[in-house]
TITOR-279232 format. One line per 10 residues: their letters; for each residue x, y, z of N, C-alpha, C. Coordinates in pm, whole numbers, plus 50000, padded with zeros to 5 digits. Layout:
BEGIN
A	X Y Z X Y Z X Y Z  ...;
***
This chain:
BEGIN
XXXXXXXXXX	79303 82606 17004 79262 82617 17144 79138 82532 17168  79144 82439 17264 79029 82354 17293 78926 82433 17374  78801 82430 17326 78695 82511 17383 78570 82427 17406  78502 82452 17516 78374 82388 17546 78268 82497 17554  78150 82470 17500 78038 82563 17509 77940 82519 17616  77867 82615 17670 77760 82586 17766 77636 82664 17726  77525 82591 17714 77394 82652 17694 77306 82608 17809  77268 82702 17895 77184 82673 18011 77051 82744 17993  76943 82668 17998 76810 82723 17975 76741 82753 18108  76722 82880 18143 76659 82913 18270 76510 82879 18273;
XXXXXXXXXX	76448 82860 18155 76304 82831 18150 76274 82683 18164  76376 82596 18155 76353 82452 18164 76293 82417 18299  76199 82321 18299 76127 82269 18416 76020 82364 18466  75980 82463 18384 75882 82561 18430 75758 82565 18341  75730 82455 18267 75612 82456 18182 75489 82407 18261  75377 82390 18190 75250 82360 18254 75249 82224 18326  75339 82132 18287 75337 81999 18347 75373 82000 18495  75436 82107 18542 75462 82114 18685 75335 82150 18762  75231 82197 18691 75104 82233 18753 75002 82120 18742  74992 82059 18623 74891 81956 18601 74940 81818 18641;
XXXXXXXXXX	75071 81801 18657 75127 81675 18703 75217 81706 18823  75315 81621 18847 75405 81641 18960 75547 81670 18910  75554 81743 18798 75684 81773 18739 75771 81854 18833  75898 81820 18835 75990 81889 18924 76022 82029 18872  76060 82115 18963 76108 82248 18930 76253 82258 18975  76342 82288 18881 76483 82306 18914 76507 82456 18923  76527 82512 19043 76543 82656 19057 76673 82705 18994  76678 82833 18966 76796 82889 18902 76922 82869 18985  76910 82876 19117 77032 82862 19198 77092 82723 19184  77006 82622 19163 77060 82487 19143 77124 82474 19006;
XXXXXXXXXX	77068 82540 18906 77130 82541 18774 77265 82611 18779  77273 82719 18854 77401 82789 18871 77503 82696 18936  77461 82624 19039 77552 82531 19107 77598 82420 19013  77507 82372 18928 77544 82267 18833 77646 82318 18733  77625 82440 18681 77722 82498 18588 77856 82517 18658  77853 82562 18782 77978 82583 18857 78055 82451 18871  77985 82345 18903 78052 82215 18916 78106 82168 18782  78032 82196 18673 78081 82159 18540 78208 82235 18506  78216 82363 18544 78336 82443 18519 78454 82387 18597  78430 82345 18720 78538 82286 18800 78586 82156 18736;
XXXXXXXXXX	78491 82076 18685 78530 81955 18615 78611 81986 18489  78569 82088 18414 78638 82124 18291 78781 82170 18317  78802 82248 18422 78936 82300 18445 79033 82195 18496  78983 82075 18525 79072 81964 18560 79122 81891 18435  79071 81931 18318 79113 81871 18192 79202 81970 18117  79226 81944 17990 79313 82031 17910 79236 82138 17833  79109 82157 17864 79031 82261 17798 79083 82399 17839  79096 82487 17741 79157 82618 17766 79055 82730 17784  78932 82712 17733 78835 82821 17739 78694 82767 17734  78601 82841 17795 78459 82808 17790 78385 82928 17733;
XXXXXXXXXX	78292 82903 17641 78203 83008 17591 78061 82971 17629  77980 83071 17661 77845 83043 17710 77744 83136 17645  77620 83088 17639 77510 83167 17586 77457 83261 17694  77441 83390 17665 77375 83479 17761 77231 83434 17784  77182 83446 17906 77045 83406 17934 76984 83499 18036  76853 83492 18050 76780 83586 18136 76814 83571 18283  76863 83453 18324 76899 83433 18463 77046 83453 18493  77126 83488 18390 77271 83504 18406 77333 83382 18474  77287 83262 18435 77327 83140 18504 77478 83117 18496  77533 83125 18375 77676 83095 18358 77763 83205 18419;
XXXXXXXXXX	77722 83329 18402 77800 83438 18459 77805 83428 18612  77693 83396 18673 77688 83380 18818 77772 83261 18864  77770 83153 18783 77847 83033 18819 77996 83062 18821  78042 83149 18732 78186 83178 18722 78234 83273 18830  78141 83335 18902 78179 83429 19007 78209 83353 19136  78315 83276 19131 78354 83192 19245 78505 83180 19245  78564 83187 19362 78711 83184 19371 78770 83052 19326  78689 82946 19324 78740 82815 19282 78743 82800 19130  78686 82896 19056 78682 82890 18909 78799 82967 18851  78884 82896 18780 79000 82960 18717 78995 82955 18565;
XXXXXXXXXX	78912 82869 18507 78907 82857 18362 78839 82980 18302  78895 83038 18195 78833 83157 18134 78694 83128 18079  78599 83215 18110 78462 83204 18060 78428 83329 17982  78385 83311 17857 78344 83423 17773 78197 83406 17734  78122 83515 17739 77983 83512 17693 77980 83540 17543  77895 83469 17471 77884 83490 17327 77839 83633 17297  77896 83694 17194 77857 83831 17158 77724 83832 17083  77615 83812 17154 77482 83810 17095 77384 83881 17187  77283 83941 17129 77179 84009 17206 77063 83912 17223  77044 83858 17343 76941 83755 17361 76801 83813 17352;
XXXXXXXXXX	76710 83734 17295 76569 83769 17288 76488 83684 17386  76557 83592 17453 76496 83504 17554 76386 83417 17493  76417 83362 17377 76330 83268 17310 76413 83146 17269  76345 83045 17213 76415 82926 17165 76519 82962 17059  76495 83072 16988 76590 83115 16886 76726 83148 16943  76733 83189 17069 76863 83217 17131 76949 83092 17132  76889 82980 17170 76962 82853 17175 77013 82815 17037  76930 82833 16937 76970 82798 16801 77083 82888 16752  77072 83018 16778 77179 83109 16736 77309 83080 16809  77299 83052 16939 77419 83022 17017 77487 82895 16966;
XXXXXXXXXX	77408 82791 16936 77466 82666 16885 77533 82688 16751  77473 82771 16665 77533 82802 16535 77665 82875 16552  77666 82973 16641 77789 83050 16666 77900 82959 16720  77864 82868 16809 77963 82777 16866 78020 82683 16761  77936 82642 16667 77985 82558 16557 78086 82634 16474  78055 82759 16443 78146 82841 16363 78276 82869 16437  78273 82870 16570 78393 82894 16651 78478 82769 16667  78426 82654 16626 78500 82530 16640 78497 82473 16781  78388 82498 16854 78374 82442 16989 78380 82290 16983  78458 82230 17074 78482 82086 17068 78378 82001 17136;
XXXXXXXXXX	78300 82059 17227 78194 81987 17295 78099 82090 17356  77973 82055 17366 77872 82148 17417 77797 82085 17534  77798 82152 17647 77721 82110 17764 77589 82186 17762  77478 82113 17771 77347 82177 17777 77282 82147 17911  77211 82246 17964 77126 82229 18082 76985 82261 18039  76899 82161 18038 76762 82182 17994 76691 82049 17980  76588 82047 17900 76513 81925 17875 76521 81884 17729  76425 81802 17686 76425 81757 17548 76411 81875 17451  76330 81974 17488 76310 82089 17400 76435 82171 17380  76512 82190 17486 76637 82265 17476 76733 82196 17380;
XXXXXXXXXX	76747 82066 17394 76840 81992 17309 76788 81980 17166  76656 81979 17148 76602 81980 17012 76640 82109 16941  76635 82222 17013 76674 82349 16953 76820 82349 16913  76906 82290 16996 77047 82278 16961 77063 82193 16835  76997 82077 16833 77012 81985 16721 76954 82042 16592  76853 82128 16604 76796 82192 16486 76896 82288 16423  76988 82339 16504 77086 82436 16454 77214 82369 16407  77254 82260 16472 77380 82196 16435 77379 82049 16476  77441 81967 16395 77460 81826 16430 77609 81794 16440  77692 81898 16443 77837 81878 16440 77902 81870 16577;
XXXXXXXXXX	77846 81939 16676 77912 81946 16807 77865 81831 16895  77956 81754 16954 77916 81651 17050 77848 81715 17172  77743 81650 17222 77665 81705 17332 77686 81626 17461  77700 81699 17571 77684 81644 17705 77559 81709 17761  77449 81634 17764 77318 81690 17794 77280 81658 17939  77271 81763 18023 77235 81748 18163 77087 81780 18179  77015 81692 18243 76871 81707 18258 76835 81810 18365  76767 81917 18324 76707 82010 18421 76565 82045 18376  76505 81962 18291 76371 81987 18240 76265 81908 18314  76144 81902 18253 76029 81837 18317 76020 81690 18278;
XXXXXXXXXX	75990 81663 18152 75990 81525 18100 76116 81508 18017  76211 81432 18065 76339 81422 17995 76366 81280 17950  76400 81264 17823 76447 81137 17769 76587 81156 17713  76606 81265 17638 76736 81288 17574 76846 81325 17673  76828 81427 17757 76933 81457 17857 76926 81359 17973  77034 81352 18050 77041 81255 18159 77069 81326 18291  77030 81259 18398 77063 81308 18532 77209 81270 18559  77295 81368 18571 77437 81342 18591 77496 81453 18678  77590 81417 18761 77659 81516 18843 77737 81612 18753  77724 81742 18779 77785 81841 18693 77935 81828 18680;
XXXXXXXXXX	78002 81789 18788 78148 81774 18783 78188 81667 18682  78116 81554 18684 78147 81445 18591 78115 81485 18447  78006 81561 18430 77972 81609 18297 78083 81698 18242  78137 81786 18328 78245 81874 18285 78370 81798 18248  78406 81698 18328 78525 81618 18297 78509 81547 18164  78391 81484 18143 78369 81411 18018 78374 81506 17898  78310 81622 17911 78311 81719 17801 78454 81766 17772  78534 81787 17877 78671 81830 17857 78757 81727 17788  78737 81600 17823 78813 81492 17759 78781 81483 17610  78654 81502 17576 78613 81496 17435 78663 81618 17360;
XXXXXXXXXX	78643 81738 17417 78681 81862 17348 78831 81872 17324  78910 81819 17416 79055 81828 17402 79112 81724 17307  79025 81634 17258 79069 81533 17162 79151 81421 17221  79145 81405 17352 79225 81300 17416 79162 81162 17399  79037 81158 17359 78967 81033 17333 78900 81041 17197  78888 80926 17132 78822 80921 17002 78671 80941 17020  78615 81031 16942 78473 81059 16953 78390 80934 16921  78435 80855 16826 78361 80736 16787 78354 80633 16899  78447 80642 16995 78451 80548 17105 78379 80601 17229  78340 80726 17228 78281 80786 17347 78140 80840 17325;
XXXXXXXXXX	78088 80831 17203 77958 80892 17176 77874 80805 17084  77746 80838 17078 77651 80772 16988 77581 80882 16909  77578 80867 16776 77510 80965 16692 77359 80953 16712  77293 81066 16731 77149 81067 16760 77066 81030 16638  76955 80963 16666 76849 80950 16567 76760 81072 16578  76700 81112 16466 76604 81222 16467 76482 81182 16386  76373 81255 16405 76253 81239 16325 76234 81367 16244  76236 81354 16113 76216 81468 16024 76069 81478 15988  76014 81600 15992 75876 81624 15951 75878 81696 15818  75825 81632 15716 75817 81692 15582 75673 81726 15551;
XXXXXXXXXX	75650 81852 15515 75515 81899 15483 75513 81944 15338  75424 81881 15260 75411 81914 15117 75545 81904 15045  75621 81800 15079 75746 81771 15012 75866 81846 15061  75850 81933 15160 75962 82011 15210 75985 81985 15358  76113 81983 15397 76146 81967 15538 76092 82086 15617  76022 82057 15729 75965 82164 15809 76028 82171 15949  76039 82057 16016 76086 82055 16154 76151 81921 16183  76208 81908 16304 76266 81781 16346 76244 81763 16495  76258 81639 16540 76248 81606 16682 76357 81505 16716  76404 81512 16839 76509 81420 16886 76452 81292 16944;
XXXXXXXXXX	76335 81299 17007 76280 81185 17079 76145 81143 17024  76048 81234 17020 75913 81194 16980 75843 81301 16899  75758 81253 16810 75663 81337 16737 75525 81284 16771  75441 81370 16827 75305 81330 16865 75204 81407 16780  75109 81335 16724 75002 81396 16646 74884 81417 16741  74856 81543 16771 74755 81579 16869 74621 81605 16802  74513 81561 16867 74378 81588 16817 74340 81734 16831  74408 81807 16916 74378 81949 16934 74425 82028 16812  74352 82131 16779 74380 82206 16657 74465 82329 16679  74493 82360 16804 74568 82482 16834 74686 82450 16924;
XXXXXXXXXX	74792 82528 16909 74913 82506 16988 74887 82527 17136  74815 82633 17172 74774 82662 17310 74894 82661 17404  74888 82579 17513 74995 82579 17613 75119 82504 17568  75116 82446 17448 75230 82378 17386 75258 82242 17447  75277 82232 17578 75321 82107 17638 75215 81998 17625  75260 81877 17588 75172 81760 17581 75180 81685 17713  75065 81664 17779 75067 81590 17904 74947 81497 17918  74847 81508 17828 74724 81430 17837 74715 81338 17716  74720 81206 17740 74714 81110 17629 74581 81114 17556  74476 81162 17621 74346 81168 17555 74347 81263 17436;
XXXXXXXXXX	74444 81350 17429 74452 81445 17318 74541 81394 17204  74602 81277 17222 74702 81228 17126 74643 81121 17037  74670 81132 16907 74624 81033 16810 74730 80925 16786  74851 80967 16749 74958 80870 16729 75092 80933 16761  75193 80846 16782 75324 80890 16828 75433 80819 16749  75537 80893 16713 75657 80838 16650 75774 80858 16746  75858 80756 16760 75967 80760 16858 76101 80724 16795  76206 80795 16834 76342 80752 16799 76392 80649 16898  76336 80651 17019 76377 80558 17124 76257 80532 17214  76252 80414 17270 76142 80373 17356 76203 80320 17485;
XXXXXXXXXX	76202 80403 17586 76277 80375 17709 76185 80325 17820  76196 80199 17862 76114 80151 17974 76140 80227 18103  76261 80280 18118 76295 80357 18238 76276 80506 18217  76214 80545 18105 76189 80686 18078 76052 80728 18128  76013 80849 18090 75883 80902 18130 75823 80975 18012  75690 80979 18006 75625 81046 17896 75590 80951 17783  75581 81006 17661 75537 80927 17546 75632 80814 17515  75761 80835 17539 75860 80730 17513 75839 80609 17602  75791 80631 17724 75773 80519 17817 75663 80425 17770  75563 80479 17700 75458 80393 17645 75518 80299 17541;
XXXXXXXXXX	75599 80355 17451 75666 80270 17353 75759 80170 17416  75820 80209 17528 75912 80118 17597 75844 79995 17652  75712 80003 17675 75637 79886 17719 75603 79793 17603  75605 79849 17481 75572 79769 17363 75693 79701 17303  75802 79780 17288 75924 79725 17227 76040 79818 17265  76116 79785 17365 76224 79874 17411 76325 79903 17300  76363 80032 17290 76464 80076 17194 76549 80183 17261  76680 80172 17247 76771 80271 17305 76820 80367 17197  76897 80464 17241 76959 80558 17148 77045 80485 17045  77115 80381 17089 77208 80311 17000 77139 80209 16911;
XXXXXXXXXX	77020 80163 16947 76951 80061 16868 76911 80113 16732  76905 80023 16634 76863 80058 16498 76710 80070 16495  76663 80174 16424 76520 80188 16403 76448 80265 16511  76318 80286 16489 76233 80356 16584 76102 80285 16599  76001 80354 16652 75873 80290 16681 75760 80390 16661  75648 80341 16611 75526 80421 16596 75411 80347 16664  75330 80420 16739 75208 80359 16793 75091 80454 16780  74972 80395 16765 74848 80471 16755 74761 80436 16875  74706 80536 16939 74625 80515 17058 74481 80482 17021  74422 80389 17096 74283 80349 17074 74190 80442 17151;
XXXXXXXXXX	74068 80454 17101 73965 80534 17166 73842 80448 17191  73755 80492 17284 73635 80416 17316 73547 80395 17194  73555 80490 17098 73471 80481 16979 73525 80382 16876  73649 80337 16896 73706 80242 16800 73629 80111 16805  73603 80054 16687 73526 79931 16681 73606 79811 16730  73731 79804 16695 73812 79688 16729 73871 79702 16869  73897 79588 16932 73959 79588 17063 74104 79634 17048  74160 79698 17152 74300 79743 17144 74394 79626 17119  74502 79654 17045 74604 79552 17024 74680 79524 17153  74688 79624 17241 74756 79609 17370 74712 79723 17460;
XXXXXXXXXX	74718 79699 17588 74698 79804 17688 74813 79796 17787  74885 79905 17803 75003 79906 17889 74987 80011 17998  75056 79991 18107 75062 80088 18216 75194 80162 18205  75188 80295 18201 75311 80372 18179 75304 80505 18254  75421 80559 18294 75428 80693 18354 75426 80798 18243  75308 80849 18212 75293 80939 18098 75333 81081 18132  75348 81112 18259 75397 81243 18305 75447 81223 18447  75527 81315 18500 75576 81300 18636 75460 81286 18736  75459 81177 18809 75354 81155 18908 75223 81106 18851  75216 81076 18722 75094 81026 18659 75124 80893 18591;
XXXXXXXXXX	75068 80785 18645 75084 80652 18588 74945 80599 18555  74927 80556 18432 74794 80509 18394 74798 80420 18271  74682 80367 18232 74677 80277 18116 74679 80355 17985  74740 80294 17886 74740 80348 17750 74694 80236 17658  74578 80254 17594 74524 80155 17503 74582 80177 17364  74648 80076 17311 74719 80087 17183 74637 80020 17073  74598 80097 16973 74523 80040 16861 74613 79957 16771  74734 80008 16746 74831 79936 16663 74968 79997 16686  75072 79920 16654 75207 79973 16662 75297 79899 16565  75408 79963 16529 75502 79904 16435 75640 79965 16456;
XXXXXXXXXX	75741 79891 16410 75877 79944 16413 75900 80030 16289  75984 80131 16305 76018 80221 16195 76157 80189 16143  76172 80193 16012 76302 80176 15950 76361 80313 15917  76490 80325 15933 76556 80451 15905 76551 80480 15756  76515 80604 15723 76512 80649 15585 76385 80619 15508  76288 80550 15570 76163 80515 15502 76053 80611 15546  76001 80697 15456 75896 80793 15494 75767 80722 15533  75701 80774 15637 75570 80723 15680 75470 80836 15663  75371 80822 15573 75274 80930 15553 75173 80936 15667  75128 81057 15699 75024 81075 15798 74888 81082 15730;
XXXXXXXXXX	74786 81034 15801 74649 81047 15753 74610 81195 15754  74555 81248 15643 74516 81390 15641 74412 81419 15748  74432 81526 15825 74340 81563 15932 74375 81702 15984  74283 81761 16054 74313 81879 16132 74383 81834 16260  74500 81889 16288 74574 81845 16405 74688 81943 16434  74749 81922 16547 74876 81989 16577 74982 81881 16594  75106 81918 16567 75218 81825 16579 75307 81873 16693  75329 81784 16790 75415 81816 16904 75552 81755 16881  75656 81835 16902 75793 81791 16884 75859 81784 17020  75900 81663 17059 75964 81643 17190 75880 81703 17303;
XXXXXXXXXX	75749 81679 17295 75661 81715 17404 75595 81851 17395  75623 81929 17289 75565 82063 17278 75501 82082 17141  75372 82119 17140 75304 82142 17014 75367 82259 16940  75399 82234 16812 75473 82335 16736 75413 82365 16600  75343 82269 16538 75289 82288 16404 75139 82265 16402  75070 82341 16319 74927 82320 16295 74908 82274 16152  74832 82164 16133 74813 82106 16000 74665 82098 15966  74637 82093 15837 74501 82075 15787 74497 81954 15695  74378 81907 15656 74371 81792 15564 74434 81819 15428  74458 81944 15395 74521 81978 15266 74672 81955 15268;
XXXXXXXXXX	74730 81937 15385 74874 81917 15396 74911 81770 15377  75013 81746 15296 75069 81612 15280 75192 81603 15371  75185 81514 15471 75287 81509 15575 75351 81372 15579  75484 81371 15591 75560 81247 15608 75654 81262 15727  75671 81150 15797 75767 81143 15906 75879 81047 15864  76004 81091 15877 76118 81009 15836 76215 80997 15952  76249 80874 15987 76351 80848 16088 76488 80848 16023  76582 80923 16080 76718 80930 16024 76819 80936 16138  76938 80885 16113 77044 80894 16214 77145 80999 16167  77108 81124 16181 77199 81232 16145 77186 81349 16243;
XXXXXXXXXX	77160 81317 16369 77160 81418 16472 77299 81436 16532  77310 81514 16638 77442 81537 16699 77491 81415 16776  77624 81397 16786 77678 81290 16870 77648 81320 17017  77608 81217 17090 77579 81232 17233 77688 81161 17311  77760 81234 17394 77870 81178 17473 77813 81086 17581  77861 80964 17584 77822 80867 17687 77918 80885 17805  77872 80945 17911 77961 80991 18016 78032 80876 18086  77959 80774 18123 78024 80661 18192 78128 80596 18104  78094 80577 17975 78190 80515 17883 78314 80603 17866  78292 80734 17857 78403 80827 17840 78498 80822 17958;
XXXXXXXXXX	78445 80825 18079 78529 80820 18199 78599 80685 18212  78531 80578 18172 78593 80446 18175 78712 80440 18078  78692 80488 17955 78800 80486 17857 78918 80571 17904  78889 80685 17965 78996 80771 18015 79076 80702 18124  79007 80632 18212 79077 80559 18319 79160 80445 18262  79103 80374 18165 79176 80261 18104 79302 80308 18032  79299 80429 17978 79415 80482 17906 79507 80564 17994  79478 80567 18123 79566 80637 18217 79563 80788 18207  79454 80844 18156 79448 80989 18137 79432 81065 18267  79397 80996 18373 79383 81062 18502 79511 81052 18587;
XXX	79611 80982 18535 79736 80963 18611 79823 81088 18601  79875 81132 18714 79963 81249 18717 80110 81212 18694  80141 81086 18708 80280 81044 18686 80283 80902 18635;
***
């Protein structure tokens, strides 16, 4: 039975960046409408069932309460704690169920939680977060159609998706965490509000992709050396400070947060090779993963960052719909 999963994060777009910057807020009713449109798109394909993660806003359950929805929707048999762990448990359960494609509604953090749990399920990532690089702005109906085409096996996954790059964080020789887009080494010693929005607090950044049309830390890298999801390698840059003796290697103008565009002085930067560990300078710091501080380190910790291409496949929606049209999959006769 071909099955698609849905993980919708009701907390996405509600962090501190909507207060200190001009980050958008996607209300729950719009998330419900997006899920509803995705369900309508799915039922136009050969997908037989949808499974969804329970959430505090009942987003998926509310979306299915519509006379236009005919595809069966089942909620995962789990007791939600309304934390990031819910997303990880749901993704694990969906992998064990053999879900053919997973639609996510959230930001970079939501998709990082999915990828931390599984790299096996192809993702259709819909952006409903604050600073988004990994998920994309896409109409829910089209996202549902693309996910259905992939889950039903009517198209080759290798022709419709790109395997994600990730950044692995190794502490004292052991894997500790991972990121899908960026790892930022913050000068602050405490996790605090978690979200990274002020470049003055950042020492250096590692990127899997550097998007000139993106926003946040990735956009800074995109001004230095553009890199896409499909491109080989990553990028690292270190920010310059007024106290630095040498002049910056470069100064770029970038949108570091929604509604905030300013200069970023770069002390140095380099391209990253996949599989080659990069050691961090010992220091007191916090490590932010995809925009949220998650780890606290001391000078006693030996830390390495490793770029690898072993994340989940990301469905390229336009390419998927193009291939389906070229193969006549939308023809009724």
